[in-house]
C-alpha positions in Angstrom: -266.9 113.4 8.6 -269.1 114.8 5.5 -270.3 117.9 8.1 -270.0 120.9 7.0 -268.2 123.4 9.7 -270.8 125.4 10.0 -273.1 122.9 12.0 -269.5 122.5 13.8 -268.8 125.6 15.0 -272.7 126.0 15.6 -273.1 122.9 18.6 -269.2 123.9 19.4 -270.9 127.3 20.5 -273.8 125.5 21.5 -272.3 123.2 24.5 -270.4 126.3 25.1 -273.0 128.4 25.9 -274.7 125.6 28.3 -271.4 124.9 30.1 -270.9 128.2 30.4 -274.5 129.5 32.5 -275.3 125.6 34.0 -274.0 124.1 37.0 -273.8 120.6 36.4 -272.7 119.1 33.0 -275.9 117.4 33.7 -278.2 121.1 33.5 -275.5 121.3 30.1 -277.6 118.6 28.8 -280.9 119.6 29.2 -279.6 123.0 28.2 -278.5 121.3 25.2 -281.4 119.4 24.5 -284.1 122.0 24.8 -282.1 124.3 22.7 -282.7 121.9 19.5 -285.8 120.8 20.9 -286.9 124.3 20.4 -285.2 124.4 17.2 -285.8 121.7 15.7 -282.5 120.6 14.8 -280.4 117.8 15.3 -282.1 114.5 16.8 -285.7 116.7 17.4 -285.5 117.6 13.2 -288.2 116.3 11.6 -287.0 114.2 9.1 -285.8 112.1 12.1 -288.5 112.1 14.9 -290.8 110.8 12.1 -288.2 107.9 10.4 -288.7 104.5 11.2 -285.8 103.2 14.3 -282.9 101.7 12.7 -282.3 98.3 13.9 -279.0 96.3 13.0 -280.7 94.0 10.7 -281.7 97.0 8.6 -278.6 99.0 8.2 -277.1 95.7 7.4 -278.7 95.3 5.1 -278.7 98.2 3.2 -275.1 98.3 4.4 -275.4 94.8 1.5 -277.0 97.1 -0.6 -274.8 99.5 -1.4 -271.8 96.8 -1.8 -274.5 94.5 -4.5 -274.7 92.2 -2.3 -278.6 91.7 -1.5 
């Protein structure tokens, strides 16, 4: 899917860690989000946090530009 294997393996390991330690799925989710926020990865990466909101119209426009139809 275009993602190098190292981040995939790390994501799986973090999810397994949270699942083992948490009492329920909601707590595991909070643990994973806390882990990501402390390390500024995933949706907490500074480049993503500072990015403008992606709208359907913007996505459609970018797709047309890539296809040469803009």
